[in-house]
Backbone bond lengths (Angstrom), bond angles and torsions (degrees), N, CA, C in turn:
res aa  C-N    CA-C-N  psi(-1)  N-CA   C-N-CA  omega(-1)  CA-C   N-CA-C  phi
1 M - - - 1.470 - - 1.530 111.51 -
2 D 1.383 117.01 -25.88 1.465 120.01 -179.12 1.527 111.93 -65.66
3 N 1.336 117.44 -21.27 1.455 121.10 -177.64 1.528 112.68 -86.16
4 I 1.321 116.80 -6.34 1.467 119.72 -179.48 1.525 109.32 -82.07
5 I 1.317 116.26 128.41 1.464 122.10 179.88 1.529 109.16 -96.44
6 C 1.326 115.74 142.46 1.469 121.39 178.88 1.534 109.93 -54.12
7 E 1.321 115.05 127.04 1.464 120.05 -176.50 1.524 113.39 -84.59
8 Y 1.339 116.38 3.29 1.466 119.00 177.75 1.524 111.62 -96.98
9 G 1.358 116.63 1.10 1.455 119.58 168.52 1.502 117.30 101.92
10 C 1.329 119.94 8.63 1.466 119.21 -178.28 1.532 111.62 -86.37
11 G 1.347 117.83 -19.36 1.452 121.30 177.38 1.514 114.10 88.73
12 R 1.338 118.31 -3.89 1.458 120.86 -180.00 1.525 110.35 -83.09
13 N 1.346 114.28 165.59 1.459 119.16 176.55 1.533 110.03 -66.42
14 A 1.332 116.04 137.57 1.460 121.21 179.73 1.520 110.27 -94.41
15 K 1.333 116.16 134.40 1.464 121.36 -179.47 1.534 112.72 -122.23
16 H 1.330 116.87 -10.46 1.474 120.11 -174.46 1.530 109.85 -128.50
17 Q 1.329 115.03 133.51 1.461 119.97 176.71 1.527 109.04 -100.31
18 M 1.330 115.83 126.31 1.454 121.47 -179.41 1.534 110.35 -80.29
19 S 1.350 116.75 166.83 1.463 120.83 179.27 1.523 111.62 -65.47
20 S 1.332 117.03 -20.54 1.464 121.36 177.66 1.529 111.68 -76.24
21 G 1.353 116.85 -11.38 1.462 121.27 -178.84 1.516 112.85 102.01
22 K 1.337 118.14 -14.67 1.456 121.72 -178.90 1.523 110.52 -79.10
23 W 1.367 114.34 153.83 1.460 120.87 177.69 1.524 109.18 -101.17
24 C 1.354 114.59 141.49 1.471 119.21 -178.00 1.520 109.99 -137.55
25 C 1.331 115.25 156.99 1.457 121.17 -179.87 1.526 112.37 -78.06
26 E 1.355 116.46 -17.87 1.464 121.21 -177.35 1.528 109.62 -118.00
27 P 1.352 117.96 153.30 1.475 120.66 176.78 1.530 111.72 -60.49
28 N 1.334 116.62 -32.30 1.460 122.40 176.22 1.528 107.46 -114.71
29 Y 1.322 116.65 117.27 1.473 120.02 -173.34 1.523 112.11 -60.76
30 Q 1.336 117.87 -21.43 1.465 120.11 -179.86 1.532 112.13 -68.42
31 K 1.342 115.21 -17.66 1.464 119.28 179.12 1.527 112.67 -90.96
32 C 1.320 115.76 -0.73 1.463 119.77 177.90 1.535 109.01 -61.68
33 P 1.345 119.42 130.64 1.475 122.16 -178.09 1.523 113.15 -54.17
34 A 1.352 116.70 -34.85 1.468 119.39 -178.41 1.522 110.85 -65.37
35 L 1.325 115.95 -43.35 1.466 119.26 -179.77 1.518 111.36 -72.42
36 R 1.320 116.94 -38.09 1.472 120.07 178.87 1.525 110.98 -62.48
37 K 1.335 115.34 -37.85 1.464 119.58 178.35 1.519 111.09 -71.68
38 K 1.339 115.09 -39.85 1.465 120.34 -178.21 1.517 111.52 -63.63
39 F 1.319 116.83 -42.11 1.470 120.77 -176.26 1.527 112.87 -98.66
40 G 1.346 116.32 10.18 1.464 119.43 175.39 1.499 113.25 70.11
41 C 1.345 117.41 35.77 1.456 120.39 -176.08 1.528 113.05 -95.74
42 I 1.342 118.20 -3.88 1.454 118.87 -179.13 1.530 109.25 -74.42
43 K 1.319 115.75 153.56 1.466 121.23 -172.32 1.517 112.78 -54.14
44 E 1.370 116.34 -41.30 1.461 119.39 -173.85 1.526 112.01 -65.06
45 K 1.376 116.80 -31.05 1.462 119.67 -175.83 1.527 113.59 -100.15
46 N 1.298 116.23 -13.36 1.459 119.58 -177.78 1.522 109.88 -87.09
47 G 1.324 115.37 106.40 1.459 119.94 -177.15 1.513 113.73 -67.86
48 M 1.368 117.68 -20.10 1.459 120.65 -178.76 1.526 112.08 -97.57
49 Y 1.339 116.91 9.53 1.460 118.37 -178.18 1.536 110.10 -62.37
50 N 1.337 115.30 128.89 1.461 123.20 178.57 1.531 112.61 63.52
51 K 1.342 116.00 22.23 1.459 120.94 177.35 1.532 109.12 -122.51
52 H 1.311 116.93 166.87 1.456 121.00 -178.86 1.529 109.99 -134.40
53 H 1.325 115.76 146.15 1.456 119.88 176.81 1.527 110.21 -71.44
54 S 1.319 115.67 145.48 1.461 119.48 175.78 1.527 108.85 -74.17
55 N 1.337 116.78 163.66 1.477 121.19 179.24 1.530 111.09 -60.47
56 E 1.331 115.84 -35.06 1.467 120.36 179.17 1.533 110.48 -65.15
57 T 1.345 116.47 -43.36 1.476 120.87 178.77 1.525 110.72 -65.92
58 K 1.338 115.50 -41.77 1.466 119.62 178.23 1.525 110.82 -58.68
59 K 1.347 115.72 -41.69 1.469 119.84 -179.45 1.530 110.73 -65.55
60 K 1.355 115.97 -40.23 1.474 119.82 178.45 1.531 110.76 -62.19
61 I 1.326 116.08 -43.45 1.468 120.62 179.10 1.526 110.49 -63.06
62 S 1.333 114.62 -42.56 1.471 119.61 -179.67 1.521 111.66 -63.12
63 D 1.355 116.02 -46.71 1.472 120.34 -179.15 1.531 111.47 -63.76
64 K 1.324 115.63 -34.34 1.462 119.78 -177.68 1.525 112.38 -71.45
65 T 1.343 116.39 -32.76 1.466 119.96 -176.16 1.529 113.35 -95.28
66 K 1.328 117.95 -8.66 1.469 120.63 -178.85 1.528 110.95 -64.28
67 G 1.320 115.39 136.83 1.464 120.08 176.24 1.516 114.63 81.35
68 K 1.336 117.69 -2.51 1.465 120.46 -179.53 1.528 110.08 -92.51
69 N 1.309 116.21 135.75 1.455 121.40 179.32 1.528 110.20 -88.89
70 V 1.320 115.35 133.49 1.464 120.43 178.16 1.528 108.00 -80.04
71 S 1.320 116.81 135.07 1.468 120.90 -178.15 1.529 110.76 -65.93
72 K 1.343 115.99 161.26 1.464 121.27 -179.86 1.524 111.40 -61.70
73 D 1.336 116.72 -39.17 1.465 120.68 -179.57 1.522 111.08 -62.55
74 V 1.332 115.79 -43.20 1.468 120.13 -179.39 1.531 110.11 -66.83
75 R 1.352 116.88 -42.96 1.460 120.40 178.83 1.526 111.28 -61.15
76 K 1.343 115.42 -37.97 1.462 119.97 179.78 1.528 110.48 -65.97
77 K 1.355 116.25 -43.80 1.462 120.58 178.96 1.530 110.70 -62.88
78 M 1.338 116.27 -42.28 1.465 120.60 178.88 1.521 110.68 -61.83
79 S 1.335 115.47 -40.71 1.463 120.56 -179.14 1.522 110.98 -63.82
80 I 1.337 116.57 -45.30 1.478 121.14 -179.90 1.527 110.31 -61.61
81 T 1.340 115.42 -44.44 1.468 120.06 -179.21 1.522 111.55 -61.57
82 K 1.343 116.69 -46.25 1.468 121.24 -178.71 1.524 110.88 -63.11
83 K 1.346 116.11 -41.77 1.468 120.03 -179.69 1.519 111.08 -62.79
84 E 1.337 116.42 -41.33 1.456 120.12 -179.69 1.531 110.99 -69.20
85 M 1.327 116.86 -38.90 1.457 120.54 178.33 1.526 110.45 -65.03
86 Y 1.334 116.31 -39.92 1.466 119.99 178.60 1.529 110.42 -67.18
87 K 1.343 115.68 -40.83 1.462 121.33 -179.46 1.522 110.90 -63.21
88 N 1.335 116.54 -36.29 1.464 121.04 -177.70 1.522 113.23 -90.21
89 G 1.334 115.96 5.38 1.459 120.45 176.11 1.499 114.95 79.24
90 E 1.327 118.65 15.64 1.468 121.22 -179.24 1.521 112.36 -84.23
91 L 1.353 116.63 -18.90 1.458 120.04 173.51 1.516 107.71 -100.49
92 K 1.318 116.53 117.12 1.464 120.22 -176.05 1.523 111.62 -72.12
93 H 1.333 116.79 -36.74 1.457 120.56 -175.97 1.518 109.40 -125.66
94 T 1.293 115.07 151.98 1.462 120.35 176.51 1.516 108.94 -140.48
95 F 1.314 116.25 150.99 1.455 121.24 178.62 1.520 109.77 -113.68
96 K 1.330 116.08 27.30 1.455 119.97 176.81 1.524 109.30 -64.80
97 K 1.346 115.96 156.08 1.457 121.33 -179.68 1.524 109.60 -57.67
98 G 1.334 115.07 131.88 1.457 119.71 178.15 1.510 113.23 96.02
99 C 1.353 118.13 -10.83 1.461 121.39 179.77 1.522 109.45 -100.05
100 E 1.320 116.07 141.50 1.452 120.50 -179.27 1.529 110.90 -81.43
101 S 1.315 115.24 150.78 1.454 120.38 176.34 1.525 109.24 -68.97
102 P 1.335 117.87 141.84 1.475 119.80 179.59 1.518 112.69 -66.12
103 F 1.356 117.74 -15.51 1.458 121.15 -177.61 1.530 112.52 -97.74
104 K 1.357 116.87 2.76 1.457 119.45 -177.65 1.523 110.44 -63.82
105 G 1.332 115.78 128.40 1.463 120.82 178.19 1.507 114.66 79.09
106 K 1.343 117.09 2.63 1.467 120.44 -178.96 1.526 110.53 -112.53
107 K 1.305 115.83 148.11 1.458 120.99 177.41 1.521 109.28 -93.50
108 R 1.318 115.39 142.31 1.464 119.59 178.12 1.530 108.64 -94.81
109 P 1.316 118.24 116.24 1.474 121.35 -175.76 1.518 113.63 -53.94
110 S 1.340 116.41 -32.80 1.464 119.37 -177.29 1.518 112.53 -69.45
111 F 1.353 117.55 -11.92 1.462 120.27 -179.23 1.528 111.73 -122.27
112 C 1.312 117.86 11.08 1.461 121.51 -177.23 1.529 111.21 -99.91
113 G 1.331 114.81 154.17 1.465 120.89 175.16 1.513 113.13 57.11
114 E 1.325 115.18 -129.17 1.462 120.55 -178.05 1.525 112.45 -70.32
115 N 1.329 117.61 -14.16 1.470 121.08 178.40 1.528 112.43 -79.82
116 N 1.328 116.54 -8.52 1.466 120.78 179.22 1.522 109.32 -64.52
117 P 1.370 118.00 119.06 1.468 120.24 -177.76 1.527 113.42 -57.89
118 A 1.337 116.95 -30.18 1.465 120.43 -177.89 1.519 112.70 -67.48
119 K 1.344 116.58 -13.25 1.462 119.96 178.86 1.530 112.08 -88.84
120 R 1.331 115.98 -8.55 1.460 119.11 178.94 1.524 109.84 -80.24
121 K 1.337 116.17 138.89 1.460 120.55 -175.78 1.525 111.89 -62.90
122 D 1.349 117.28 -40.56 1.460 119.21 -178.46 1.529 111.71 -64.35
123 V 1.346 116.05 -36.52 1.467 119.83 178.36 1.526 110.22 -69.02
124 R 1.352 116.38 -43.02 1.470 120.17 179.34 1.526 111.03 -62.14
125 D 1.332 116.20 -38.13 1.467 120.01 179.16 1.528 111.21 -64.17
126 K 1.343 116.34 -41.12 1.466 120.17 178.39 1.531 111.18 -62.73
127 I 1.346 116.28 -43.44 1.462 120.95 178.42 1.519 110.42 -61.72
128 S 1.327 116.24 -42.85 1.462 121.68 -179.29 1.530 111.28 -62.10
129 I 1.337 116.06 -46.11 1.470 121.00 -179.74 1.524 110.80 -61.94
130 T 1.346 115.99 -41.66 1.463 120.96 179.63 1.523 110.83 -62.18
131 K 1.337 116.19 -44.97 1.467 119.85 -179.18 1.521 111.52 -65.17
132 I 1.323 116.45 -41.46 1.465 120.13 179.11 1.521 110.56 -62.14
133 G 1.349 115.89 -40.60 1.464 120.09 178.47 1.516 112.14 -63.20
134 N 1.360 115.48 -39.62 1.463 119.32 -179.87 1.512 112.77 -70.41
135 L 1.354 116.85 -23.71 1.457 120.29 179.98 1.520 112.72 -88.38
136 N 1.321 116.89 -3.52 1.456 120.85 179.36 1.536 109.63 -63.01
137 P 1.354 119.03 115.82 1.473 121.65 -175.81 1.525 112.96 -56.54
138 A 1.346 115.44 -41.44 1.465 118.95 -178.16 1.527 110.44 -64.83
139 K 1.330 115.74 -42.16 1.458 120.34 -179.63 1.521 111.16 -66.72
140 R 1.337 116.48 -43.23 1.449 119.57 -178.91 1.521 111.09 -64.89
141 K 1.349 118.10 -36.40 1.465 120.42 178.81 1.527 110.02 -64.70
142 E 1.318 116.13 -39.79 1.462 120.32 178.43 1.531 110.81 -62.05
143 V 1.355 115.91 -43.14 1.460 120.59 178.96 1.525 110.53 -65.82
144 R 1.340 116.58 -43.32 1.462 120.43 179.91 1.518 111.26 -61.37
145 D 1.321 116.72 -39.66 1.470 120.91 179.28 1.532 110.96 -63.44
146 K 1.339 116.17 -40.21 1.473 120.21 178.95 1.527 110.54 -64.61
147 I 1.341 115.41 -45.26 1.465 120.06 179.77 1.523 110.60 -61.61
148 S 1.335 115.53 -43.79 1.472 120.48 -179.94 1.524 111.54 -61.70
149 K 1.315 115.94 -42.43 1.463 120.54 -179.43 1.532 110.97 -63.60
150 K 1.338 116.30 -44.79 1.463 120.72 179.51 1.529 110.97 -64.52
151 A 1.341 116.43 -40.10 1.462 120.51 -179.10 1.519 111.10 -64.15
152 K 1.323 116.74 -41.15 1.473 120.82 178.59 1.528 110.76 -62.32
153 Q 1.318 115.79 -39.21 1.473 119.48 178.80 1.533 110.91 -65.33
154 R 1.345 116.51 -41.44 1.463 120.09 -179.97 1.523 111.56 -65.43
155 F 1.328 117.10 -44.08 1.459 120.45 -175.48 1.529 112.76 -74.51
156 S 1.298 117.74 -5.96 1.460 120.58 174.34 1.535 110.93 -98.08
157 N 1.321 115.67 1.64 1.461 121.71 -178.57 1.533 109.10 -104.44
158 E 1.338 117.60 113.81 1.462 121.79 -176.47 1.534 112.40 -64.43
159 I 1.328 116.72 -34.69 1.471 120.30 179.53 1.526 109.54 -63.79
160 W 1.348 116.63 -43.56 1.463 120.61 179.77 1.526 110.28 -66.68
161 L 1.337 117.90 -38.52 1.460 121.23 179.71 1.531 111.34 -63.22
162 N 1.335 116.47 -39.54 1.469 119.92 177.03 1.522 111.01 -65.78
163 F 1.331 115.72 -41.02 1.462 120.49 177.04 1.531 109.99 -62.53
164 F 1.333 116.57 -42.69 1.466 122.30 -179.83 1.532 110.19 -61.38
165 K 1.333 115.91 -43.57 1.466 120.92 -179.63 1.525 110.89 -64.72
166 N 1.339 116.78 -45.79 1.468 121.23 -175.69 1.525 113.05 -72.34
167 S 1.337 117.17 -16.30 1.458 120.26 -179.12 1.523 112.31 -78.19
168 F 1.340 116.90 -10.55 1.459 121.46 178.77 1.523 109.96 -114.76
169 N 1.320 115.31 143.43 1.464 119.89 174.10 1.528 107.48 -92.88
170 I 1.344 115.04 72.96 1.460 120.65 -172.52 1.523 110.82 -81.62
171 K 1.313 115.57 129.64 1.462 121.92 173.82 1.526 107.38 -137.26
172 P 1.324 118.31 151.27 1.472 118.75 175.50 1.525 110.43 -59.38
173 N 1.340 116.63 130.34 1.465 119.05 176.14 1.533 109.71 -79.35
174 K 1.312 117.48 -179.72 1.467 121.15 -174.03 1.537 112.47 -60.47
175 P 1.350 119.57 -48.99 1.472 118.79 178.09 1.533 112.52 -60.09
176 E 1.349 116.67 -38.46 1.467 120.17 178.86 1.526 111.22 -65.00
177 K 1.343 117.16 -37.55 1.458 120.45 178.89 1.529 111.13 -64.58
178 V 1.339 116.43 -38.06 1.469 120.59 177.49 1.521 110.26 -62.26
179 L 1.334 116.59 -43.87 1.460 121.14 -179.30 1.532 111.63 -70.54
180 I 1.323 117.02 -35.25 1.474 121.22 176.87 1.532 109.81 -59.67
181 D 1.340 116.15 -46.76 1.469 120.65 179.99 1.530 111.13 -64.76
182 L 1.319 116.73 -39.75 1.472 120.96 -179.11 1.529 111.10 -65.92
183 L 1.324 117.47 -44.27 1.467 121.39 179.61 1.529 111.04 -66.99
184 Q 1.320 115.94 -34.24 1.468 120.65 177.26 1.529 110.58 -63.53
185 I 1.335 116.43 -42.19 1.469 121.06 179.04 1.529 111.19 -66.68
186 L 1.343 116.54 -41.15 1.466 120.69 -175.04 1.526 113.35 -78.47
187 F 1.339 117.29 -41.99 1.469 119.51 -170.46 1.535 113.78 -129.49
188 G 1.309 118.52 9.60 1.462 120.04 -178.89 1.517 111.02 66.50
189 N 1.334 116.75 -129.04 1.474 121.27 -178.53 1.525 113.04 -97.34
190 S 1.327 116.09 19.81 1.468 119.82 -177.49 1.527 111.32 -64.22
191 Y 1.352 116.19 -40.19 1.468 120.94 179.77 1.532 109.59 -101.46
192 K 1.307 114.98 130.27 1.462 121.04 -179.62 1.531 109.59 -108.32
193 Y 1.338 115.86 135.58 1.462 120.24 177.06 1.526 109.25 -76.43
194 T 1.336 116.53 119.76 1.467 121.65 -179.07 1.530 112.03 -124.22
195 G 1.346 115.95 14.22 1.465 119.82 179.76 1.512 113.55 -70.58
196 D 1.334 116.84 1.72 1.472 121.60 177.75 1.528 111.46 -94.18
197 F 1.342 116.52 21.94 1.474 123.62 179.16 1.526 112.44 69.40
198 S 1.318 116.71 22.96 1.465 119.70 -178.68 1.526 112.81 -86.18
199 Y 1.337 117.48 -9.87 1.468 119.91 -179.11 1.525 108.55 -146.70
200 W 1.336 115.26 134.28 1.462 120.64 -177.44 1.520 110.83 -127.94
201 L 1.319 114.84 143.42 1.465 122.29 171.02 1.522 106.08 -127.05
202 G 1.327 115.76 104.18 1.459 119.28 -172.08 1.518 108.25 66.47
203 R 1.323 116.74 -128.81 1.460 120.46 177.51 1.521 111.57 -105.17
204 R 1.317 116.32 25.70 1.456 121.22 179.86 1.526 110.36 -120.41
205 N 1.310 114.71 139.61 1.464 121.90 179.70 1.534 108.85 -111.78
206 P 1.339 118.63 104.04 1.473 120.43 -178.70 1.526 111.61 -68.94
207 D 1.339 116.45 151.39 1.462 120.88 179.82 1.524 111.78 -78.04
208 F 1.340 117.11 -46.92 1.466 122.22 179.28 1.523 108.43 -135.64
209 I 1.333 115.98 138.60 1.457 119.46 -177.06 1.527 111.00 -141.04
210 S 1.329 114.98 140.29 1.463 121.97 173.05 1.524 106.39 -118.16
211 I 1.319 116.63 102.03 1.466 121.85 -176.42 1.523 110.68 -63.00
212 S 1.340 117.21 -42.79 1.470 120.99 -176.11 1.523 112.26 -65.26
213 N 1.340 117.32 -36.63 1.471 120.92 -179.08 1.528 112.84 -95.35
214 K 1.343 116.47 -3.13 1.477 121.36 -178.08 1.533 110.52 55.81
215 K 1.345 114.80 47.46 1.465 120.61 -178.38 1.531 109.58 -123.36
216 I 1.332 115.46 146.05 1.461 122.51 176.49 1.516 108.94 -132.13
217 I 1.324 116.12 137.55 1.465 121.50 174.48 1.528 107.87 -119.16
218 E 1.303 115.43 124.00 1.464 122.49 179.42 1.525 109.54 -108.75
219 L 1.343 116.87 130.67 1.460 122.38 176.82 1.524 108.59 -105.41
220 F 1.329 115.57 112.32 1.462 121.53 -178.35 1.524 110.31 -97.79
221 G 1.331 115.99 124.00 1.469 120.30 173.78 1.514 109.63 -71.13
222 D 1.330 116.90 138.05 1.471 121.01 -176.20 1.526 112.13 -60.41
223 Y 1.340 116.41 -32.76 1.473 119.44 -178.42 1.521 111.91 -85.83
224 W 1.346 117.33 -55.23 1.454 120.80 -172.25 1.522 112.91 -70.09
225 H 1.323 117.49 -24.11 1.464 120.05 177.67 1.524 111.61 -105.88
226 G 1.329 115.65 8.11 1.464 119.93 178.96 1.521 111.96 -75.66
227 E 1.317 115.35 166.82 1.467 121.48 -176.10 1.526 112.14 -64.21
228 T 1.330 116.92 -29.40 1.471 120.78 -179.48 1.526 111.34 -62.01
229 I 1.337 116.52 -39.09 1.465 121.10 -177.79 1.529 111.41 -88.09
230 T 1.315 117.50 -46.72 1.471 120.63 -175.04 1.522 112.97 -79.84
231 G 1.350 116.28 -25.95 1.467 119.47 -176.36 1.513 112.61 75.00
232 I 1.338 116.33 10.90 1.472 121.40 -179.10 1.524 108.21 -124.13
233 K 1.310 116.80 144.00 1.456 120.50 176.93 1.522 109.55 -63.85
234 K 1.344 116.24 147.58 1.462 121.53 -175.23 1.531 111.74 -55.06
235 H 1.325 116.39 -44.17 1.472 120.28 -177.73 1.534 110.48 -61.49
236 D 1.347 116.40 -43.96 1.469 120.51 -179.81 1.531 111.18 -68.21
237 H 1.333 116.01 -35.12 1.467 120.96 178.55 1.536 110.43 -64.51
238 E 1.323 116.71 -43.54 1.465 121.59 177.49 1.530 110.21 -63.96
239 K 1.316 114.92 -45.19 1.474 120.83 -177.55 1.528 111.47 -60.08
240 E 1.340 116.15 -41.15 1.468 121.22 -179.27 1.532 110.99 -64.49
241 R 1.346 117.12 -42.21 1.459 120.94 -179.24 1.531 111.49 -68.81
242 I 1.331 116.18 -40.87 1.475 120.73 179.01 1.527 110.59 -63.75
243 K 1.340 115.11 -42.00 1.473 120.14 -179.28 1.528 111.05 -64.57
244 H 1.325 116.41 -39.42 1.467 120.69 -179.31 1.527 111.09 -61.63
245 F 1.326 117.57 -50.33 1.468 120.56 -177.51 1.534 111.71 -71.68
246 K 1.329 116.78 -26.40 1.465 120.14 177.96 1.523 110.69 -65.31
247 S 1.342 116.42 -31.85 1.464 120.47 179.10 1.529 111.64 -65.84
248 F 1.340 116.67 -17.26 1.470 121.41 176.79 1.534 111.59 -101.75
249 G 1.344 116.19 6.03 1.467 120.56 176.90 1.517 114.55 88.16
250 F 1.351 117.84 19.43 1.468 121.56 -179.35 1.524 110.66 -113.92
251 E 1.350 115.34 141.34 1.457 121.07 172.38 1.521 107.90 -94.07
252 T 1.335 116.84 140.59 1.464 120.73 -171.70 1.518 111.97 -122.83
253 L 1.343 114.77 137.90 1.459 121.89 173.13 1.527 108.00 -114.31
254 I 1.332 116.39 127.40 1.461 121.41 178.13 1.532 108.61 -98.73
255 I 1.320 115.81 125.83 1.465 121.80 175.57 1.520 108.01 -117.74
256 W 1.334 116.19 128.93 1.457 120.65 178.03 1.527 110.26 -92.54
257 E 1.299 115.17 150.75 1.465 121.24 -174.52 1.527 112.64 -54.82
258 H 1.336 117.73 -39.51 1.468 120.44 -177.23 1.534 112.20 -67.70
259 E 1.340 117.76 -18.34 1.464 120.85 179.59 1.534 111.91 -71.22
260 L 1.336 117.28 -18.28 1.461 120.77 178.95 1.530 112.41 -68.55
261 K 1.333 117.09 -12.56 1.460 120.38 179.59 1.535 111.74 -73.45
262 N 1.328 116.25 -24.60 1.470 120.59 178.76 1.533 108.15 -114.95
263 I 1.330 117.29 84.91 1.459 122.68 -173.98 1.529 111.64 -64.04
264 K 1.342 118.27 -38.62 1.471 121.09 -177.92 1.532 110.59 -62.12
265 K 1.313 116.21 -46.92 1.464 120.95 179.79 1.527 110.58 -66.09
266 L 1.335 116.16 -37.32 1.467 121.05 -179.93 1.521 110.75 -67.06
267 K 1.337 117.69 -39.01 1.464 121.75 177.24 1.518 111.08 -56.87
268 D 1.339 115.42 -48.10 1.474 120.45 -179.12 1.528 110.64 -61.55
269 K 1.312 116.51 -38.89 1.471 121.47 -179.53 1.528 110.94 -65.07
270 I 1.335 116.61 -44.20 1.470 121.05 -178.48 1.522 111.01 -68.99
271 I 1.348 117.37 -43.55 1.478 121.28 179.81 1.516 110.41 -61.75
272 S 1.343 116.62 -44.01 1.468 121.01 178.63 1.529 111.10 -61.35
273 F 1.341 116.95 -41.33 1.471 121.53 178.55 1.524 110.85 -64.96
274 N 1.320 117.03 -41.96 1.454 121.01 -176.54 1.533 112.36 -66.37
275 K 1.341 117.21 -29.89 1.468 122.03 179.78 1.517 112.04 -80.43
276 R 1.350 115.71 -24.07 1.459 120.82 -173.43 1.527 110.52 -72.19
277 H 1.323 116.41 139.28 1.465 121.68 175.60 1.517 109.10 -91.35
278 M 1.299 116.02 147.86 1.456 121.14 -177.21 1.522 110.59 -66.94
279 I 1.330 114.89 134.69 1.471 120.20 179.50 1.514 110.84 -82.31
């Protein structure tokens, strides 16, 4: 190794191999005398050596570089430099995937005790005003109306619906698989599973649908469709879903997850629903 000469041009013996494959006399190639001389980094030529930019200069630099995209070549050079610095132990901390933050489990003195901004009266007043504004019924209704309008526009767009469907890795869950098998035994391919966002009626996605019979079967999970989550009583929740699909000419049967425990009783319920004509 003593016979290897630094490949960055200083002429000294090289002792360190960089990630690029080149050999250098220093652990960090940027400290090589040849490069420091080439880029004017030596103390005698560096006018900013041991000096610091003023806050005004820092702001000017920041404003000038904001919004500018760094080229691929520059990003690549930065990446190589950082990797070599980390490899040689010059970077104390890293935020690479799998590495813990250096501040994990530690308190920051600037935000502890009386330094906590939330303890300042002016900050508390701002938080209070914001919360009061958000609780304003008139304001919230206006926001809800805007959200509703935007949602209706999205759900009428087939391109957005396809994007929405593909963004989820939807598969039938265990209760849905039980019902799929049961419907297959009772009616063959009459009912199609559409709970994977493959079919929409308005802004509702039915779980199972029979186009020829104009029938829909909805499977409600006891937890996710319960009153605790929806904030609506079960009877009203069922009524709202039935009314929605009825406006499209479909009759709807609601099945709750706990009903799957009694398959015989559930069979009779589904067969009776399938024979019934829409009122």
